N, C-alpha and C positions, 0 to 999 in steps of 0.2 A: 654305891654300885656306878662302875664306870663304862660308860655307853660311848661308842665310836661310831659316826656316823659319815658317811663319803655324800660328798655332792656330786649329784649326777652328771651335771652339766661338764666337770672338769675333774672328776676324780681326786678330789681334794679331801682330805679325811681332817674331820672336826671332832671335838668333843660335845658332846650332849649336857648342855646344863640345864633345862627344862623346857616347858610348853606352856604357849597361850594362844591367846588369838588375835589379833587384828581385826577391829570391828570398822566398820566404816559405815556413813550415811550423808547421801548428797541430797540435795534439795534444788531443782532448779524452777523459777518461776514460770507460769503458764504462759504462753507464747501469744494469747489474746487477752485483751483487758475486759476478761469477763471474769466473773466471782466462781472459779474453779480453782480448785487445791493445786498447790505446786505438784511438779511430778518430782516423787522421792525415791532413791533407791538406797538400798541397805543391806548388809550383810556382815558375815565374820570371816575371816580368812586364819584357816590353822598354822600355827607358827612355831618354831622352836628356836631356843635359845642355844647357839653354839660357842666356842671359842677355837681360836687357832693356834698355833704353835707359840706365838707372842702373848697369848692371854687375852687379844682383842675379840670383845663382845661383838655377835653378828646376829641378825635375826633372820631368818629364812623359812619358807615357806615349806610344809611339810611334803607337798610332791614332788619337792626339787632335791629332796634326801633320802638315804636307804641307812638302815641299819646294818654295819659290818660287824662287829662283835660287842658282846656285853661281857663285862669281867674277864675278857679273854677267852669267850666262848663264843661260836658261831651261834646265829639264832635258830638255825636248821638242829643243832646239837640238842640246844635247852630245849624246842619243842618234841624233839623225839624222845627226850628222857622223862618227858611229863605223860 
């Protein structure tokens, strides 16, 4: 299945290769010298792997792209047919 996506910021097209998550976890020590647990922050960032016209693979956040077509069909046409 060939899926073309467009980067919203610059209107550049890419081929969608796959999806994944960027996970992060940070930990900052407590600012006081007291037996407190460190301040922690963690989460996931939905990401997609895409490639450009040169085959260069890049990771992008899912909220930075939109699907342009799937196998040559517009997403609206696929959804209306089902």
